[in-house]
C-alpha positions as CSV (number, residue, x, y, z in Angstrom):
1,X,47.9,11.7,-18.8
2,X,46.6,14.7,-18.0
3,X,43.0,15.0,-15.9
4,X,41.0,16.2,-18.2
5,X,41.7,14.1,-21.1
6,X,41.3,11.1,-18.9
7,X,37.6,11.9,-17.9
8,X,37.1,12.7,-21.7
9,X,38.1,9.4,-22.3
10,X,35.8,7.8,-19.3
11,X,32.5,9.9,-20.7
12,X,33.2,9.1,-24.2
13,X,33.1,5.2,-23.6
14,X,31.0,5.2,-20.6
15,X,28.6,6.9,-22.8
16,X,28.9,4.8,-25.9
17,X,28.3,1.8,-23.4
18,X,25.1,2.8,-22.2
19,X,23.8,4.1,-25.5
20,X,21.6,1.5,-26.2
21,X,19.8,0.9,-22.9
22,X,19.5,4.6,-22.7
23,X,17.7,4.9,-25.9
24,X,15.5,1.9,-25.0
25,X,14.7,3.7,-21.4
26,X,14.4,7.3,-22.9
27,X,12.1,6.2,-25.7
28,X,9.8,3.8,-23.4
29,X,9.8,6.4,-20.5
30,X,8.5,9.1,-23.1
31,X,5.4,7.0,-23.1
32,X,5.3,5.6,-19.6
33,X,4.8,9.4,-18.4
34,X,1.2,8.6,-20.0
35,X,0.9,4.7,-19.3
36,X,-2.8,4.8,-17.5
37,X,-3.8,7.2,-20.4
38,X,-2.3,5.1,-23.2
39,X,-3.4,1.7,-21.7
40,X,-6.7,2.7,-21.4
41,X,-6.8,3.9,-25.0
42,X,-5.4,0.7,-26.3
43,X,-7.9,-1.3,-23.8
44,X,-11.0,0.8,-23.0
45,X,-12.7,-2.4,-21.7
46,X,-10.2,-2.5,-18.5
47,X,-10.9,0.9,-17.2
48,X,-14.2,2.5,-15.6
49,X,-15.3,5.9,-14.8
50,X,-16.4,6.8,-11.3
51,X,-19.0,9.0,-12.1
52,X,-19.0,10.0,-8.4
53,X,-19.2,6.4,-7.2
54,X,-17.7,5.1,-4.1
55,X,-15.2,2.0,-4.4
56,X,-16.0,-1.0,-2.8
57,X,-14.0,-2.2,0.6
58,X,-10.7,-4.1,0.2
59,X,-12.2,-7.3,1.7
60,X,-15.2,-7.2,-0.7
61,X,-13.1,-6.9,-3.9
62,X,-10.8,-9.8,-2.1
63,X,-14.1,-11.7,-2.0
64,X,-15.1,-11.0,-5.7
65,X,-11.3,-11.8,-6.7
66,X,-11.8,-15.3,-5.1
67,X,-15.0,-16.1,-6.8
68,X,-13.1,-15.4,-10.0
69,X,-10.1,-17.3,-9.8
70,X,-9.5,-21.1,-9.8
71,X,-9.2,-22.9,-6.7
72,X,-5.7,-23.8,-7.9
73,X,-4.3,-19.9,-7.8
74,X,-4.1,-17.4,-5.5
75,X,-3.9,-13.3,-5.2
76,X,-0.7,-11.9,-4.7
77,X,-1.5,-8.2,-4.6
78,X,-4.0,-6.0,-4.9
79,X,-3.6,-2.6,-6.6
80,X,-6.5,-0.1,-6.3
81,X,-7.5,3.2,-8.5
82,X,-10.5,5.0,-9.2
83,X,-10.8,3.4,-12.9
84,X,-9.7,-0.6,-12.1
85,X,-8.4,-2.7,-9.3
86,X,-5.7,-5.1,-10.5
87,X,-5.1,-8.1,-8.8
88,X,-1.8,-10.1,-9.2
89,X,-2.5,-14.1,-9.5
90,X,-0.1,-16.9,-9.2
91,X,-0.8,-20.6,-9.6
92,X,-0.6,-23.0,-6.6
93,X,2.5,-25.4,-6.5
94,X,1.2,-29.3,-6.7
95,X,2.7,-30.7,-3.6
96,X,3.0,-33.9,-5.3
97,X,4.8,-33.2,-8.2
98,X,6.5,-30.0,-7.0
99,X,5.4,-28.2,-10.3
100,X,3.5,-25.2,-10.5
101,X,-0.4,-25.6,-11.9
102,X,-0.6,-23.7,-15.3
103,X,-2.6,-20.4,-15.6
104,X,-2.8,-18.5,-18.7
105,X,-3.2,-15.3,-16.9
106,X,-1.1,-13.6,-14.2
107,X,-3.7,-10.2,-13.9
108,X,-7.2,-10.1,-12.9
109,X,-9.1,-6.7,-13.5
110,X,-12.1,-5.9,-11.4
111,X,-14.6,-3.0,-11.5
112,X,-14.0,-1.2,-8.5
113,X,-17.5,0.0,-8.0
114,X,-19.4,-3.4,-8.8
115,X,-16.6,-5.9,-8.3
116,X,-17.6,-7.4,-11.7
117,X,-14.6,-8.9,-13.8
118,X,-13.1,-6.3,-16.7
119,X,-10.8,-8.4,-18.0
120,X,-7.6,-10.6,-17.9
121,X,-4.3,-10.9,-19.2
122,X,-0.4,-12.0,-18.7
123,X,0.8,-8.9,-17.9
124,X,3.7,-7.9,-20.2
125,X,3.4,-10.9,-22.6
126,X,3.5,-8.6,-26.0
127,X,2.6,-12.3,-27.7
128,X,-1.0,-11.5,-26.7
129,X,-0.9,-8.7,-28.9
130,X,-1.7,-5.1,-28.0
131,X,-3.5,-5.6,-24.8
132,X,-0.3,-5.8,-23.4
133,X,1.6,-3.2,-25.5
134,X,1.9,-0.9,-22.5
135,X,2.9,-3.3,-19.5
136,X,5.3,-4.7,-22.1
137,X,6.6,-1.4,-22.3
138,X,6.9,-0.9,-18.7
139,X,8.7,-4.2,-18.5
140,X,11.1,-3.3,-21.4
141,X,11.9,0.3,-19.3
142,X,12.6,-1.7,-15.9
143,X,14.1,-4.5,-16.8
144,X,14.7,-5.1,-20.8
145,X,11.8,-7.7,-20.4
146,X,14.7,-9.9,-19.1
147,X,13.6,-10.3,-15.6
148,X,16.6,-10.3,-13.1
149,X,19.4,-10.2,-15.9
150,X,17.7,-7.0,-17.1
151,X,17.5,-5.5,-13.6
152,X,21.1,-6.0,-13.3
153,X,21.9,-4.9,-16.4
154,X,20.0,-1.2,-16.1
155,X,21.0,-1.6,-12.6
156,X,24.9,-1.0,-13.4
157,X,23.8,1.1,-16.6
158,X,22.1,3.2,-14.2
159,X,25.0,3.7,-11.7
160,X,27.5,4.7,-14.6
161,X,25.0,6.9,-15.9
162,X,25.1,8.6,-12.5
163,X,28.8,8.9,-12.1
164,X,28.8,10.0,-15.6
165,X,26.5,12.8,-14.6
166,X,29.2,14.5,-12.9
167,X,32.0,13.7,-15.4
168,X,29.9,15.1,-18.1
169,X,29.3,18.4,-16.0
170,X,32.8,18.9,-15.3
171,X,33.7,18.3,-19.1
172,X,31.3,21.1,-19.5
173,X,33.7,23.8,-17.8
174,X,36.2,25.9,-19.1
175,X,39.4,24.1,-19.0
176,X,41.6,27.1,-17.8
177,X,40.3,30.1,-15.4
178,X,41.9,33.5,-15.5
179,X,40.7,36.8,-14.2
180,X,41.4,40.3,-16.0
181,X,40.0,43.3,-16.6
182,X,36.9,43.5,-19.2
183,X,35.4,46.9,-19.9
184,X,37.4,48.1,-17.2
185,X,35.7,46.0,-14.5
186,X,37.0,42.8,-12.6
187,X,35.0,39.9,-14.3
188,X,36.4,36.1,-14.3
189,X,36.6,35.2,-17.8
190,X,35.3,31.7,-16.3
191,X,31.9,32.8,-16.7
192,X,32.1,34.2,-20.0
193,X,33.5,31.2,-21.4
194,X,31.1,29.0,-19.8
195,X,28.5,30.9,-20.9
196,X,29.3,29.3,-24.9
197,X,28.4,25.5,-23.1
198,X,25.3,26.7,-22.4
199,X,24.4,28.1,-26.2
200,X,23.5,26.4,-29.2
201,X,25.2,28.1,-32.4
202,X,22.3,27.3,-34.9
203,X,24.5,28.8,-38.0
204,X,27.0,26.5,-37.1
205,X,28.2,23.8,-39.0
206,X,26.0,20.2,-38.5
207,X,28.7,18.9,-36.4
208,X,28.6,21.8,-34.5
209,X,24.8,22.1,-33.7
210,X,25.5,18.1,-33.0
211,X,27.8,19.1,-30.5
212,X,25.9,22.0,-28.8
213,X,22.9,19.8,-28.4
214,X,25.2,17.3,-26.9
215,X,26.8,19.8,-24.5
216,X,24.0,22.6,-23.7
217,X,21.6,19.9,-23.9
218,X,23.0,18.1,-21.0
219,X,23.7,21.1,-19.1
220,X,20.2,22.5,-19.1
221,X,18.1,19.2,-18.2
222,X,21.5,18.0,-15.8
223,X,19.7,18.0,-12.5
224,X,16.8,16.0,-13.9
225,X,19.2,13.5,-15.2
226,X,20.5,13.1,-12.2
227,X,17.5,12.6,-10.5
228,X,16.4,10.0,-13.0
229,X,19.8,8.2,-13.0
230,X,19.9,7.9,-9.2
231,X,16.4,6.8,-8.9
232,X,17.0,3.9,-11.2
233,X,19.7,2.8,-9.1
234,X,17.2,2.6,-6.2
235,X,14.8,1.1,-8.7
236,X,16.9,-1.9,-9.8
237,X,19.7,-2.1,-7.1
238,X,17.7,-0.8,-4.3
239,X,18.9,-3.3,-1.9
240,X,22.5,-3.2,-2.5
241,X,24.2,-0.1,-3.9
242,X,21.6,2.4,-3.4
243,X,21.1,1.1,0.0
244,X,24.8,1.4,0.9
245,X,24.9,4.8,0.0
246,X,21.9,6.4,1.5
247,X,22.1,4.5,5.0
248,X,25.7,6.0,4.8
249,X,24.8,9.5,4.4
250,X,20.9,9.6,5.9
251,X,18.7,7.6,8.2
252,X,17.1,5.0,5.6
253,X,14.7,1.9,6.3
254,X,12.8,-0.3,4.1
255,X,11.8,-3.9,4.6
256,X,14.8,-5.0,2.9
257,X,17.1,-3.2,5.2
258,X,15.4,-4.6,8.5
259,X,13.6,-7.8,7.8
260,X,15.7,-10.9,6.9
261,X,14.6,-13.4,4.5
262,X,13.2,-16.6,5.5
263,X,15.1,-19.8,5.1
264,X,12.3,-20.8,2.6
265,X,9.6,-18.6,1.1
266,X,6.5,-18.8,2.8
267,X,4.1,-20.6,0.8
268,X,1.3,-21.1,3.0
269,X,0.7,-18.0,5.9
270,X,-1.1,-18.7,8.7
271,X,-2.9,-15.2,7.8
272,X,-4.8,-14.9,4.4
273,X,-5.2,-11.7,2.7
274,X,-8.6,-10.8,4.1
275,X,-7.1,-11.0,7.7
276,X,-4.0,-9.2,6.8
277,X,-6.1,-6.6,5.3
278,X,-8.1,-6.2,8.6
279,X,-5.0,-6.1,11.1
280,X,-2.9,-3.9,8.6
281,X,-6.2,-1.5,8.5
282,X,-6.7,-1.7,12.0
283,X,-2.4,-0.7,12.3
284,X,-2.8,2.1,10.0
285,X,-5.4,3.5,11.6
286,X,-3.6,3.5,15.2
287,X,-0.3,4.9,13.4
288,X,-2.6,7.8,11.8
289,X,-3.7,8.8,15.3
290,X,-0.4,8.3,16.7
291,X,1.5,10.5,14.2
292,X,-1.4,12.9,13.0
293,X,-1.7,11.9,9.4
294,X,-4.9,11.4,7.9
295,X,-5.9,8.7,5.9
296,X,-7.2,9.3,2.4
297,X,-7.8,6.0,0.3
298,X,-6.5,2.7,0.2
299,X,-3.9,1.7,-2.4
300,X,-2.3,-1.6,-2.4
301,X,-2.0,-4.7,0.0
302,X,0.7,-7.5,-1.3
303,X,2.5,-10.5,0.4
304,X,6.1,-11.1,0.2
305,X,6.8,-14.6,0.9
306,X,10.8,-14.1,1.0
307,X,10.5,-12.2,3.7
308,X,7.1,-13.8,5.3
309,X,5.2,-10.6,5.7
310,X,2.3,-8.5,4.3
311,X,2.7,-4.8,3.0
312,X,-0.3,-2.6,3.4
313,X,0.0,0.6,1.1
314,X,-2.5,4.0,1.7
315,X,-2.7,7.5,0.4
316,X,-2.2,9.7,3.4
317,X,-1.7,13.6,4.1
318,X,2.0,12.8,3.9
319,X,2.2,11.7,0.5
320,X,3.5,14.2,-2.2
321,X,2.3,12.4,-5.0
322,X,-0.6,13.2,-7.2
323,X,-1.8,10.0,-7.6
324,X,-1.5,6.9,-5.3
325,X,0.5,6.5,-2.1
326,X,3.2,5.5,-0.3
327,X,2.2,5.3,3.2
328,X,2.8,1.7,4.6
329,X,2.1,-0.8,7.5
330,X,4.0,-4.2,7.1
331,X,2.7,-7.3,9.7
332,X,3.7,-10.6,10.1
333,X,2.4,-13.1,7.2
334,X,2.1,-15.8,10.3
335,X,1.5,-13.8,13.7
336,X,-0.4,-10.6,12.2
337,X,1.9,-8.8,14.3
338,X,3.4,-5.2,13.1
339,X,7.1,-5.3,12.0
340,X,7.4,-1.7,10.3
341,X,5.5,1.8,9.8
342,X,7.0,3.4,7.0
343,X,5.9,6.9,6.2
344,X,6.6,8.6,2.9
345,X,7.8,12.6,4.4
346,X,8.5,13.6,8.1
347,X,9.7,9.9,9.4
348,X,13.2,9.1,8.1
349,X,15.0,11.5,5.8
350,X,16.6,9.1,3.7
351,X,12.6,7.9,2.8
352,X,11.4,11.3,2.2
353,X,14.5,11.9,-0.5
354,X,13.3,8.4,-1.7
355,X,9.9,9.5,-1.7
356,X,10.5,12.4,-3.8
357,X,13.0,10.9,-6.4
358,X,10.2,7.9,-7.0
359,X,7.7,10.9,-7.5
360,X,9.8,12.7,-9.6
361,X,10.7,9.8,-11.5
362,X,7.4,8.1,-12.3
363,X,6.2,11.9,-13.3
364,X,3.8,11.7,-10.5
365,X,4.1,15.2,-9.1
366,X,3.4,18.7,-10.2
367,X,0.4,17.9,-12.3
368,X,0.6,17.7,-16.2
369,X,3.0,20.1,-17.0
370,X,5.6,17.9,-15.0
371,X,4.5,14.9,-17.1
372,X,4.8,16.3,-20.0
373,X,8.9,17.6,-19.1
374,X,9.2,13.7,-18.2
375,X,7.9,12.9,-21.7
376,X,10.0,15.4,-23.4
377,X,13.2,14.5,-21.1
378,X,12.8,11.0,-22.4
379,X,13.6,12.1,-26.0
380,X,16.2,14.7,-24.7
381,X,18.2,11.5,-23.2
382,X,17.6,9.6,-26.6
383,X,19.0,13.2,-28.2
384,X,22.0,13.0,-25.8
385,X,22.8,9.0,-26.4
386,X,22.7,9.5,-30.3
387,X,24.6,12.9,-30.7
388,X,27.3,11.5,-28.5
389,X,27.7,8.5,-30.7
390,X,27.9,11.2,-34.1
391,X,30.7,13.2,-32.0
392,X,32.7,9.5,-31.5
393,X,32.5,8.9,-35.0
394,X,33.1,12.4,-36.1
395,X,36.3,12.4,-34.1
396,X,37.3,8.9,-34.9
397,X,37.6,9.6,-38.5
C-alpha cells in the first residue's frame, strides 16, 4: 500500500472512532470557557461581589468550615476566588464497620469576606437539578462523568487526537511537488497547490463546501487543536504518557513524578489543615525571598492522602494565568517538612510548557478575546468531527 492512502485510512478511522467524544468535549468546552459566569447566573446565591473588601485569611476560613461541617466529615481542599471559597468535603470512615458515613453534599461554599455559608451541593450530581449543571458539564468534559473509566477513555482519545493532528496536516499537503516556470519566474507549484487547501469554495456543491470546511477549518486552527489535544493528554494521562514524553524531551517535575505513593492512603495525618497552611505559607514566603518572586494571593490548599502530602498553591508574579495561580509548595502531611517547590515558569522548562498548555486549554490567559476564541474553537471541533463523518458517508456510498 502506498504511504498516502495508508494515512488516509488512519485519519478516516481514527477520526470516526473519536467523533462522539470530540463532539462532547467540543460542546461542553465551549460552555466551560465561561464556567464561572454561567454557574453564577444559574446559582447567584453561591457567589458574592468583592466591593473592595479584603478576603479573610485561610486559617480563619478553615475555622468557619470546621464550624459548619458535621463531626463525621473533614475538609479535603480549599479553593479561594474573589467571589467564593469552595471546600471539598468527604466523610470519615467508620472504624468499626469500615464504611464511610453518609453526607448529602461534598462541596461547602462560603463567603470569602464574612465566612458565612453560601450553600452546599454534591458537585456534579445532575440529579440535584440546575444547581449542578455547570459542574456536571465539567465532569462530562473531563471524564464523561464516568470517573476513572471516563478519564482513561478521554485520555486515549486525546493521545490519538494528538497523533491525528499531524496525520491530518500531512494529508492537506499536495500529493506531488514539481518546480516549473510560472509567469517566467521560478515558483514551486507546491505553494500554489497547497493554497487551495486553505480556501473554502463557497460556490461549490454542498459536499465540496463540507469537504473544504473540514480541510481548511482544520488548517486554520491546527496549532490550537494540537495544543488542546496534547494538554488533554496531560489532564487525563498526566502520570503516564505525558510524564514519560515530557521527561524524555525536557526537565519536568510534578508531585507524582517525585513522590511515591504510601503503602496505604493517609487517613489521619499528624498535621491538620490549619497547621499545614501555617507551615506551607512560611515555606512559600522563604521561597519568594530565595527565588525573587512576589506573592500576590493564596489560591488553594489540599491534601493528597495517597502520597501523604499537602499542596499549597498561590498566585505569584511568576504566574501567566489571568486568574488563580500555579505556584506550589508541597509539604509532608506528617512531619511538615517541605518536599517540593514548583514554580509555574522559569524553574523547569517542562513545567513552563505545561503551565502554558494548561492556561491555553482553560481559557485562562489573554483575557476575554481568547476566551471567546476558545468558545468558538469548541464549535469548530464539533464541525470538524461532523463534516468528517459526512465525508466518510459520501465516499462510502
